[in-house]
C-alpha positions in Angstrom: 92.4 96.5 84.2 92.3 100.1 83.3 90.9 102.3 86.3 89.5 105.0 83.9 87.3 102.2 82.2 86.8 99.3 84.4 85.3 98.4 87.7 87.6 96.1 90.1 85.8 94.0 92.7 88.2 95.4 95.4 90.0 98.3 96.3 93.9 98.9 95.2 95.5 102.5 96.1 96.9 102.9 92.7 94.1 102.0 91.1 92.2 105.0 93.1 95.1 107.4 92.5 95.3 106.8 89.0 91.8 107.7 88.8 92.1 110.8 90.3 95.3 111.5 88.5 93.2 111.4 85.3 90.3 113.2 86.5 92.1 116.4 88.3 95.1 116.3 86.4 96.1 120.2 87.3 95.3 120.1 91.1 98.1 120.0 93.7 99.2 116.7 94.7 102.3 116.9 96.5 103.9 120.2 98.4 107.3 120.3 99.6 109.0 123.7 100.1 108.8 125.6 97.0 108.6 122.3 95.1 104.6 121.9 93.8 103.7 118.4 92.3 100.2 118.3 90.4 98.4 115.1 90.5 99.7 114.4 86.6 103.0 114.6 87.5 102.8 112.6 90.5 101.0 109.8 88.4 103.9 110.6 85.6 106.9 110.5 88.0 105.7 107.2 90.0 105.0 105.5 86.3 109.0 106.5 85.8 110.1 104.7 88.8 108.0 102.0 88.9 109.7 101.4 85.3 113.0 101.7 87.0 112.5 98.7 89.6 110.4 96.4 87.1 113.8 97.1 84.8 116.0 96.0 87.7 114.2 92.3 87.8 111.5 92.8 90.5 109.2 90.8 90.5 105.2 91.2 91.6 105.0 91.4 95.5 108.9 92.0 95.9 109.3 94.3 98.6 110.8 98.4 98.2 112.3 99.8 101.5 112.1 103.4 102.0 114.8 104.8 103.8 113.7 108.8 103.3 112.5 111.5 105.5 109.4 113.3 104.9 109.3 114.6 101.3 107.8 113.8 97.7 110.0 110.9 97.1 108.3 108.9 99.8 104.6 109.0 98.5 106.0 108.7 94.8 107.8 105.4 95.6 105.0 104.4 97.7 102.8 105.0 94.6 105.2 103.5 92.3 105.5 99.9 93.9 102.0 99.9 94.4 101.5 100.5 90.3 103.8 97.5 89.6 102.1 95.6 92.4 105.3 95.8 94.6 105.1 96.0 98.5 106.3 99.5 99.7 108.5 98.9 103.2 109.1 101.6 105.8 112.2 102.1 107.3 113.1 104.1 110.4 115.7 107.0 108.8 116.9 107.0 112.3 118.5 103.1 111.7 121.8 102.4 110.9 124.1 99.9 110.8 122.7 96.3 112.5 119.3 97.8 112.8 119.1 98.2 108.5 120.2 94.8 107.8 118.2 93.3 110.4 115.2 95.3 109.2 116.0 94.8 105.0 117.1 91.1 105.6 113.8 90.3 107.7 111.3 91.9 104.9 113.4 90.6 102.0 113.9 94.1 100.6 114.8 93.4 96.8 115.3 97.4 96.0 116.0 100.2 98.5 115.0 104.0 98.0 117.3 106.2 100.2 117.9 109.7 100.4 121.3 111.3 100.1 122.0 111.9 103.3 122.1 108.1 104.1 124.5 107.5 101.7 127.1 106.4 104.1 124.6 104.2 106.4 123.3 102.8 103.2 126.7 101.9 101.8 128.3 100.4 105.0 125.7 97.5 104.9 125.1 97.0 101.3 127.5 94.0 101.2 125.4 92.7 103.7 121.7 92.8 102.0 122.7 90.5 98.9 118.8 90.5 98.2 118.6 94.1 97.4 118.7 94.4 93.5 118.4 97.9 92.9 119.3 100.8 94.7 117.9 104.4 94.2 119.2 107.6 95.5 117.4 110.6 96.0 119.3 114.1 96.0 118.9 116.1 98.8 121.7 118.0 98.5 123.7 116.2 101.4 125.5 113.8 98.9 126.8 112.7 95.1 125.3 109.8 93.5 127.2 106.9 94.0 128.2 104.5 90.9 126.3 101.5 92.7 122.9 103.8 92.9 120.4 104.7 89.9 119.6 108.4 90.1 116.0 108.9 91.4 115.1 111.8 89.7 116.5 110.8 86.1 114.3 107.6 86.8 111.5 109.6 87.7 111.7 112.0 84.9 112.0 108.7 82.5 108.2 108.3 81.5 106.5 110.5 79.4 102.9 108.2 79.8 101.7 105.4 81.3 104.3 102.9 81.2 103.2 100.4 84.0 99.9 98.5 83.4 96.9 97.9 85.9 96.7 94.2 84.7 97.4 91.7 87.5 96.6 94.4 90.3 94.2 93.2 92.7 93.2 93.8 96.7 95.7 90.9 97.9 98.4 93.3 96.8 100.2 93.9 100.4 101.5 97.1 102.1 104.2 96.3 104.8 104.2 98.2 107.7 107.1 97.5 110.4 106.7 98.4 114.0 108.9 98.8 116.7 106.4 96.3 118.3 105.9 95.8 121.9 108.6 92.7 122.3 111.4 92.1 120.2 112.8 93.4 117.3 110.8 95.1 114.5 108.1 93.2 112.8 106.0 93.8 109.5 102.6 94.0 109.6 101.0 92.6 106.2 98.3 94.5 105.0 96.0 93.8 102.0 95.8 96.9 100.1 91.8 96.4 100.1 91.6 96.1 104.1 94.2 98.9 104.8 92.0 101.1 102.3 88.9 100.2 104.1 89.9 100.2 107.5 91.4 104.0 107.1 88.3 104.9 104.9 87.1 108.7 105.6 85.6 108.9 102.2 82.4 106.9 102.4 83.6 104.6 99.5 81.7 101.4 99.3 83.3 97.9 100.2 83.2 97.0 96.9 85.4 98.9 94.5 83.8 101.4 92.6 85.9 103.9 90.5 83.2 106.0 89.4 82.3 106.6 92.9 85.7 108.1 93.0 85.3 110.2 90.3 81.8 111.7 91.3 82.9 112.4 95.1 86.1 114.8 93.7 83.5 117.4 92.6 81.6 119.9 94.7 83.8 119.6 97.9 87.1 121.4 98.7 89.9 119.2 98.7 91.8 118.7 101.8 95.2 120.0 102.3 97.1 117.5 105.0 99.9 118.0 106.7 101.6 114.6 108.2 103.9 116.4 110.9 104.4 113.0 111.8 107.4 111.1 109.7 105.9 109.1 107.1 108.1 106.1 107.8 105.5 105.6 111.0 102.3 103.8 110.2 100.4 107.1 111.5 102.0 109.6 109.0 101.6 107.5 106.1 97.7 106.3 106.7 97.0 109.6 107.3 98.8 110.8 103.8 97.1 108.1 102.2 93.7 109.0 103.3 94.2 112.9 102.3 95.4 111.3 98.7 92.4 109.0 98.9 90.0 112.1 98.8 91.6 113.9 96.0 93.8 116.1 98.1 97.1 117.7 98.6 99.8 116.7 101.1 102.2 118.9 102.4 105.6 118.2 104.0 108.2 120.0 105.7 111.8 120.3 104.4 114.3 119.4 107.0 114.6 116.2 109.5 113.9 117.7 112.9 110.8 119.1 114.5 110.8 122.9 113.9 107.2 123.9 115.4 107.6 127.7 114.1 108.3 126.4 110.4 105.5 123.9 111.3 103.3 126.6 111.8 104.2 129.3 109.1 103.5 126.1 106.3 99.9 125.5 108.3 99.3 129.1 107.5 101.0 129.5 104.1 99.3 126.4 102.4 95.7 126.6 104.2 96.5 123.4 105.7 92.8 121.9 106.8 94.1 118.8 108.3 97.2 117.8 110.6 98.5 114.7 111.5 100.2 114.6 115.1 101.5 112.3 117.8 100.2 113.4 120.8 101.8 115.8 123.3 105.1 115.6 121.6 103.8 117.4 118.7 101.1 119.5 120.2 102.5 120.6 122.9 105.3 122.6 121.4 102.6 123.6 119.0 100.5 125.3 121.7 103.4 126.8 123.3 104.4 128.6 120.4 100.9 130.1 120.0 100.6 131.1 123.5 103.9 132.5 123.6 103.6 134.6 120.3 99.6 135.7 120.1 98.7 136.6 116.9 101.4 135.8 115.0 99.9 132.2 113.3 96.3 132.3 112.4 95.4 128.2 112.6 91.7 128.8 112.0 91.3 127.3 108.9 92.4 124.0 110.5 89.5 121.8 110.6 90.8 118.4 112.0 93.7 117.9 113.8 94.0 114.2 114.3 96.6 111.6 116.7 97.4 108.0 117.1 100.4 106.4 118.8 101.1 108.7 121.7 98.8 110.1 124.8 97.3 113.3 123.9 96.6 115.3 127.2 93.0 116.9 127.8 94.8 120.0 128.8 96.9 120.6 126.1 93.9 119.6 123.5 92.0 122.4 125.1 94.8 124.7 125.0 95.1 124.1 120.9 91.2 124.7 120.9 91.7 128.3 122.5 93.7 128.8 119.1 91.5 127.1 116.6 87.9 126.6 118.3 86.3 125.2 114.9 88.7 122.5 114.5 88.0 118.9 115.5 90.5 116.9 117.2 90.4 113.3 116.7 92.7 111.1 119.1 92.5 107.3 117.7 93.2 104.3 119.4 94.9 102.6 116.3 98.1 100.5 116.0 100.1 99.3 112.9 98.4 96.1 114.0 94.5 97.3 114.0 92.5 100.2 113.1 89.3 101.2 114.0 89.6 100.1 117.8 88.2 103.5 119.6 88.4 107.2 119.3 88.2 110.2 121.4 86.2 113.3 119.9 86.7 117.1 121.1 85.8 120.0 120.2 84.6 123.4 121.4 81.3 121.7 122.3 82.6 118.3 123.6 84.7 118.3 126.6 88.5 117.1 126.1 89.5 113.8 127.4 93.0 112.1 127.9 92.7 108.3 128.4 88.4 108.0 128.0 87.8 106.4 124.6 84.5 105.6 122.6 84.8 102.1 121.1 84.9 101.5 117.2 82.0 99.7 115.9 83.9 96.8 115.3 85.9 96.6 118.5 85.3 95.2 122.0 87.3 94.4 125.3 88.0 90.8 126.1 89.1 89.1 129.1 92.2 86.4 129.3 89.3 83.7 127.7 88.5 85.8 124.8 85.1 86.8 126.6 83.9 90.4 126.3 84.0 92.5 129.4 80.3 93.6 130.5 80.1 97.5 130.9 80.8 99.4 134.6 83.1 96.3 135.6 86.5 96.9 137.2 88.0 94.4 135.5 90.8 95.1 132.9 91.0 93.7 129.5 92.5 93.7 126.2 91.1 95.8 123.3 90.2 93.9 120.6 88.8 95.0 117.0 87.6 92.5 114.0 86.6 93.3 110.4 89.8 94.5 108.3 92.7 93.6 110.2 96.0 92.5 109.1 96.8 88.9 107.7 99.5 88.8 110.4 103.4 89.4 110.8 105.6 88.8 107.7 107.6 85.6 108.4 106.0 85.2 112.3 103.5 82.7 112.7 103.8 82.5 116.7 103.3 86.2 117.0 100.8 85.9 114.4 98.6 83.7 116.3 98.9 85.1 119.5 98.0 88.8 118.2 95.4 87.9 115.7 93.5 84.9 117.6 90.8 83.4 116.2 87.5 83.9 118.9 84.6 81.7 118.3 85.0 81.5 114.7 85.9 85.2 114.4 89.5 86.7 113.5 90.6 89.9 116.0 93.4 91.9 116.2 94.4 91.8 120.0 97.5 94.4 120.2 98.2 94.5 123.8 96.0 97.4 124.9 94.7 97.0 128.5 91.4 98.9 129.3 88.5 98.8 131.3 84.6 99.5 130.5 82.9 102.3 131.7 78.7 102.5 132.4 78.3 104.4 129.5 80.4 101.8 127.2 83.5 104.1 126.7 86.8 102.8 127.7 89.8 103.9 130.0 92.9 103.1 128.2 95.4 101.9 131.0 98.5 101.2 128.4 100.4 98.4 127.0 101.0 95.2 129.0 105.0 95.1 128.3 107.9 96.7 129.1 108.1 98.8 126.0 108.9 102.6 126.2 106.7 104.9 124.0 108.8 108.1 123.6 107.5 110.4 121.3 105.7 108.0 119.0 108.8 105.7 118.9 108.8 102.0 120.4 111.9 101.1 122.5 112.3 97.8 123.4 114.6 97.9 126.9 116.4 94.4 126.0 117.9 95.9 123.0 119.3 98.8 124.8 120.4 96.8 128.0 122.0 94.4 125.4 124.0 97.4 124.2 124.9 98.7 127.1 126.3 95.3 128.6 128.5 95.1 125.7 130.8 98.0 127.0 133.2 96.5 128.9 133.2 98.4 132.0 129.4 97.5 132.6 128.5 94.5 135.1 124.7 94.9 134.5 122.1 97.6 133.3 118.2 98.0 133.2 116.5 100.5 131.1 113.1 101.7 131.8 110.7 104.5 130.7 109.6 107.4 133.0 107.1 110.0 132.6 108.2 113.2 130.2 106.0 115.8 129.8 106.7 116.6 125.9 107.5 112.7 124.6 105.4 110.8 126.9 108.2 108.8 128.5 112.0 109.0 128.6 114.2 106.1 128.2 116.8 106.0 131.0 119.0 103.5 132.8 120.1 101.9 135.8 123.8 100.5 135.6 125.9 98.5 137.6 129.5 99.6 136.8 132.1 96.3 136.8 134.3 96.4 140.2 137.0 98.8 140.0 135.4 100.3 137.0 135.2 104.6 137.4 131.6 105.5 136.3 131.9 107.2 133.2 128.2 107.9 131.6 129.5 110.1 128.6 131.9 107.4 127.5 128.9 104.8 127.7 126.5 107.2 125.6 129.1 107.5 123.2 129.8 104.2 123.0 125.8 103.6 122.8 125.5 106.2 119.8 127.8 104.3 117.7 125.5 101.3 118.0 121.7 102.3 118.6 119.3 105.0 117.0 119.8 108.2 118.9 115.8 107.8 120.6 117.2 104.5 122.0 120.0 106.3 123.7 119.1 106.9 127.3 118.8 110.6 128.0 119.7 109.9 132.0 121.9 107.1 133.2 121.6 106.5 136.9 124.5 104.5 138.7 123.4 101.6 141.4 125.5 99.6 143.4 123.4 96.8 142.6 120.0 96.2 140.3 118.8 93.6 143.2 117.7 91.0 140.9 115.7 88.0 142.7 117.1 84.5 142.6 115.5 83.9 139.3 117.3 86.6 137.4 114.5 89.1 137.2 114.8 92.6 138.1 112.1 94.6 139.6 111.1 96.8 137.4 108.8 99.0 139.2 111.1 99.6 141.8 113.9 100.2 139.4 111.7 103.3 137.7 110.6 104.4 140.7 114.2 104.8 142.3 115.1 106.4 138.6 112.3 109.0 139.3 113.3 109.8 142.6 116.6 109.9 141.6 116.2 112.4 138.8 113.8 114.9 141.2 116.7 115.0 143.3 119.0 116.0 140.7 116.3 118.7 139.5 116.3 120.1 143.1 119.9 120.2 143.2 120.4 122.3 139.7 117.7 124.6 141.3 119.0 124.8 144.7 
């Protein structure tokens, strides 16, 4: 179908974005430092990348892995994949070695788009990823294009018009969002495009796809300027950016791979950012610290919406932000890669901040172990569930799919595992996830994976990894270790060992040596007890430093 003349029955992102590009071709779509890409060029460059992928032999619904930091190439590559009925697959750019192989193999990746900074890591695993047919190299000044890869920018500039037809696209085309999950290795959450579009819909678009409606809503309103401070490789950042594009807005990304709060605030002011996406206190606390320390340096009052998902956002930090941007609406979403619309908490100068209380979404409820909805005002703890536009399940994992997406009384729900109680007013108090998963700055860390890496060191007898509270990141990864008999404890050597095997955010930031983890007869350790011991040890160590 041609999106300029047809009215498809279900939504696809490529149809919407092509329609917007035809309607407002000269408006900025992407901004990255000094680079500005109009909607016309966004569309044209994505056509070039899509053609390169198809010329490389990819077939409909083949997977395209994106090993990229925040930059225009990320969203261009997503657009290209969607144009060609291919499936974009996010890749955590902190991954190396076995982690990359596991993800790309599990995803059946047929193409990988990677930044030059990741050339060495990509080259090291190529031979172990035989399903990959196309490697696209994005020049970021960190390396030269290897002989086995296609220069991304050459491919992007190869198109002079529409080279990929819309025929064959439909709402069943998928987007695959990999999540660290609450247990086990990363899993790919399969979203139909139609369902993801409507689950994240902020424009009032109807359930039946109507591209004339898209054209009409582009006029008469100021387009948003959105900045995903969160990485696009995470569902939070990507879905936020997609909603800005769906509105015909401009997505601004920050150069550099590390979080620079001064650079963030500079760009918010320079570009007139209206919508900001963060991940809880890990992002917001440094922002308000900077604003408080240099009053008058940054005027952030053009911000209209600051949204967060994936990590706790404390009431006190929200209030500090509102002191600098009193007209801003703060939206704390209770979402997951597996579910959208579970709940939200709104904060403004007229609405008091809350930390863990959320209003349930219209299709959400809290259920007990039998799947029955909980009554208001009780003390019983249940799991938050949502129906409606939800994922198909986990890619190639029917067992976990059945557990997370159960059918209750004939209705299919998404139940990611968030525990909550229902207050008298119908709001919920979120208690957390019923698992050992550690959430550090929005990154999910699976303790058993880190424990296995620790135990691979020849001087370690046993280990337990736990998350402890951290003011900025929510939780910090720590480890309690038993050294082998006769071994001299050497924390630095252990950390060096781990850095060669794990992404940086998984490496413990503190290691406590213990005589014994005191496992029970069944081999299980007392995680709450060990966590308390680690917290006490950290406090004692901090006291010694300040004494």
